[in-house]
C-alpha positions, 0 to 999 in steps of 0.5 A, a space after each residue: 889954696 883949697 876950696 871946699 869943692 876940691 875937699 870934697 873931690 879929694 875926699 871921694 877920691 880916697 874913700 873910692 881908692 879905700 873901697 877899691 883896695 877892700 875890694 880887691 883884699 877880698 878879691 885876692 883872698 877869695 881867690 886865695 880860698 879857692 886855691 886853698 880848696 883845690 890844693 886840699 881836694 888835689 891832695 885828697 885825691 892824691 894822697 888819700 885816694 891815689 892808692 885806690 885809683 891806681 888799682 882801679 886803673 890796674 883793673 881796667 888796664 891788666 888783662 890776662 892774655 893766653 899766650 901760649 904758655 907751654 903746659 908742664 910735661 909728664 915723665 915716667 919714675 926714671 925721667 922718660 917723657 910721657 907727654 910733651 909739648 910740639 912746638 907749631 906755627 900759629 896765626 891769631 888775631 885779636 880784636 881791639 875793644 873799638 874794632 867793628 864788625 866790617 873791619 873784621 870782616 876785611 881782615 878776614 878776606 885779607 887773611 883768606 888770599 894768605 893762608 888756606 883754612 879748612 871750612 869744615 867747622 863752619 856750621 849751618 847758623 855760620 853760613 845763615 848769618 854770613 848769607 845775611 850779612 851779604 844779601 841784607 835787602 833780600 834777606 830782610 824782605 824774606 819776613 813781611 810787614 805784616 809778620 813784623 807788625 804781629 811780632 811787634 804787638 807781642 808782649 815780650 822784650 825788644 831783644 825777644 822780637 828781634 830774635 824771633 824776626 832773625 829766626 824767620 829770616 834764617 828758617 827762610 834762607 834755602 839750601 840753594 841760596 847756602 849753596 850760592 857761597 863760594 869756596 873762596 866766601 866760606 874760607 873767609 867765614 871760616 876765618 872770621 868765625 875764628 876771630 869772633 870766638 873770643 873777647 877783645 883784647 884777647 888773641 884768637 888762634 885762626 890756624 895752628 894746625 898745618 900752617 906751612 912755612 910758606 903761609 906763616 912767612 907771607 903773613 908775618 912780613 905783612 904784620 904792619 899792613 893796615 889790613 892787617 890789623 890785630 893779626 900776628 904769627 907765634 909759636 904755639 904748641 900742641 900737646 903730644 904723648 909717646 905713651 898710649 896709657 890712657 891714665 895720662 888723660 887729655 886736654 882740650 883744644 883751644 877751639 874746644 876751649 873751656 869745658 861747658 860743664 866747668 866753664 864757671 869754675 875756670 872763668 872764676 879762676 881767671 882762665 879764658 874761654 879758649 884756654 886749653 884744659 885737662 879733662 880726664 885722668 892725670 891732666 885733669 887731676 893735676 890742672 893747677 900743676 900743669 897749666 902754668 901762669 899766662 902773661 900779664 899786658 897792660 893796654 894803655 888806651 886813648 879817650 876814644 879806648 883804641 889800644 896806643 901802647 902795650 906792655 909786658 907786666 908779667 912775663 908768666 911761666 911754663 907749667 911744672 912738670 909732673 914726674 910719676 911713679 910709674 917706670 914706663 919700662 916696667 908698665 910696658 913690659 907688663 902691658 905685653 904679658 897682659 895683652 898676649 894673655 888676653 889673645 890667647 884667651 880669645 883664641 880658646 875655647 868658651 871665650 865668647 865673653 871675655 873682652 878685658 884683663 888687668 894687672 896692677 902693681 904698687 909698693 905696698 910700703 909707700 903707696 907708689 903705683 908701679 904699673 896699671 894695666 888694662 887691656 880690652 879687645 876691641 875691633 877697628 874700622 875693618 873689623 880687625 881685632 885690636 888691643 886698646 889700653 884700658 888702664 883707667 878700668 883698674 879704677 873704675 871697672 869693678 867684678 865679683 872677685 872671688 876667693 882672694 878676699 878670704 884673708 880679709 875674712 879671716 882677719 875680720 873673724 879674728 877682730 869680731 871674735 868669731 875665731 881664734 888663731 890656729 883655730 880648726 874647723 870641718 870643712 864640709 858641704 853645707 846642706 842648707 834649707 830648700 835643698 842648697 848645698 854650699 861647699 869648697 871646691 876640693 870638698 864637694 861629697 856630702 859626708 866628707 869631713 876635712 879638718 882645716 885651721 886658719 892657715 890650711 883653709 887659706 892654702 886650700 882656699 876653703 869656702 866652708 871655714 869662710 862660710 863658718 866664720 860669717 855665721 859666727 859673726 852673726 851669732 849663728 852656727 851650722 846644722 844641716 837643713 837648719 835655717 839662720 838669720 842676719 841682720 843689717 848689723 851683721 852686713 855692716 860688720 862684715 862691710 866695715 872690716 872689708 873696708 878697712 883694706 879698702 874693700 868696697 871704698 875708694 882707694 884715694 888714688 890721685 885720679 879722677 872718677 874713681 869707682 868703689 864696686 857695686 854693694 850686692 846686685 839687688 841689695 838683698 839681705 838673704 842669709 845665703 848671700 851673706 855666705 857668699 860675701 864671705 867669699 867675694 861672691 857678692 860685692 864688687 871691687 876694682 882692681 885697685 881695690 884688690 891691690 890695696 887690700 892685698 898691700 895693707 896685709 903685706 904692709 902690716 895692716 897699714 893702708 897706704 894711699 895709692 898715688 901715680 905722681 911722685 914728684 912735682 918739678 921745675 919746667 924742664 929747659 930742654 925736655 930731657 933734663 929734669 928741673 929742680 924738685 918742688 914737691 914731693 909726694 909723701 906717703 899717706 897711711 889712711 888707717 890701720 886695720 883692727 888686728 894685732 901684728 900676730 894676726 896679721 902673720 898668721 894670715 901672711 903665712 896662710 897666704 905664704 902656704 898658697 904658693 908653697 903649701 902641699 895643697 896650695 892653690 898657686 903652688 903649680 905656677 910658683 914651685 920654682 921661685 928665685 924669690 919669696 912671695 905669697 899670694 891668694 888665687 880666686 875665681 867667682 862664678 857669675 850670671 853675664 847680663 846682655 841686654 842688648 839680646 834681651 832684658 832676661 838673657 843671662 849666660 853662666 861665666 867665671 871671673 878669675 883673680 890673683 893677689 900677692 906680694 914679695 918679697 915674703 920677708 919685707 914686702 916691696 911689691 904687691 900685685 892683682 890680677 883681674 880676668 871678667 867673664 874668662 869662660 862660659 864653661 865653669 868646669 873648665 877655668 883657664 889658670 890665666 891670672 896665675 900665668 900673669 901673676 907669675 910672669 909679671 912678678 919674674 919681668 919685675 925682678 928681671 928689670 929690677 935687677 937689671 936696673 941693679 946692674 947699671 945702678 950699683 947703688 942700688 941693692 935688691 936681693 930677693 931670698 931663694 924659695 924651695 918648690 914642693 909637691 903640686 896642688 889644686 887651683 881654686 
């Protein structure tokens, strides 16, 4: 029987149970909502943001490491190695992000007991800091409390205050105290210095020169030693040349690392500070090709930033090989010719100023450089005369070049309607105001008149014919003792015409720091210098500019961009067999001169007569050719300025030049010779430029014919020329 009390208890229990169920439902629903939010959040992070986090993680873990990827080799046109890499043993150290100075010092001390390290690169600052680390209390006491308080009261940043204190300490370390450092301590310091020269996780080369087999073995067998943590032994490489040709360029060493003036440029391109890079000429110009691709490793770290695993992501690849247009056999032969003649000149009379000579050769059809020879006299440490390679002077050194530019003057006369093809003018000594006389070498007698046309003017090297062209371009005509005026527009007309041939402008060769010559020594515009410009005795030009100029004439007016690199190839597997061709450097036309083919042919024939005409200035040296050729000789009377003796000291001297091309009918080689300051006696000018040109051309064909005999598929058959009478040089 249910009493009211029992019913109340029953109702209370039912109500309590109902509330409990309700509360449990709310709790479970809340848990469900929380898990739903968590799952949604995890899904968002994993699906939506996952790729972003993966990229961020990769950025922090994937570190480019210098693993001594071999630099690309440089070969000559026939596959002979000119620059190679020699393998060398090396010992490296890689600091972790958490490595402390004390740990590195212990490693350096241990390493010093296993290898020998020359301390010659240790600086005074290195020694001072090392002394402070060894005698901290004694060094700290060198700055008094009063001095510290004075520095502390300065209105500068805390870092600057500490720098001032450190500077005072270093200043007060005596020479005697530094001398107390033992040889063993200095060796430890030298090693420690290399260990701290780079970044964490980036291997630093401790020693890669003169590492003996014993040293390499001692370190290798102890790599698991905790006292050598971070040390490794590797095979590094050293850049070596088989040629003295300076245009091959140079690279930095790991100790030098990136050049200070380009450090930001290279760091922005993922280089490390201790990377080797090209710093001159070909090594610099083709740095991106030769450098190669460093390997990429992923350093996996724990929560404390310690590397627990290193995984190679990309093995990297060696630099690509560069194949030159230059045949080293031809180059060496041309160097011998120039060096021999330069020494002969120096041993002769009036040769106190002569010190260098140049010979450059190019295929006028393609712009491929065949030879770049520059030789310069010097003295070694014992005072003995030696001849150094100065091939970079062919693109940087510029001189007044004389009559070799007269082909450009005649063509400028045609294009500016100053003369017509075949036009005859009188060569006669020109008498100008002030008692100035300007004449040709072959006609210096006042009143003597010789009729010459455009071709015979080139054959005989008539200065007066060129003067009258310049006068006509400026709207003037010659009259005895009568002055004339020229404007800046007249100068621009002449210089722009010359620039079409590459004279006075950069040739575009694939080498850095090319010069373009000087536009008039004092930038004067007097009428007399305008006439001098027409015969190559005012502005200056480099040997390469002369080569491009004569090549333009030989190539029917097309100016080709010269280049010393022929191909870029995949890395050679053995340094002997060339890899697959990746890029071929194609011929590039820079411009065509503003002349008709008939006008160009007319000038080419005039240059042919320089070699074959009865009055040809080079006929004496080219009268027995077994092939056809054409060219132009030149001399420039100049003053040599010597600031060492006096700012006003000058000495009369002469530059000699020679340009040409062969075979005449279908030119395959153009050449230019320059010998500055060849003599101090303008009355007796040695014919060395003509002799070098002849010897170089003979040697070129001798070696090409040798190539024909060895390779029957190659056909070279220059035409035969007939000798004529002797003529006068100019």
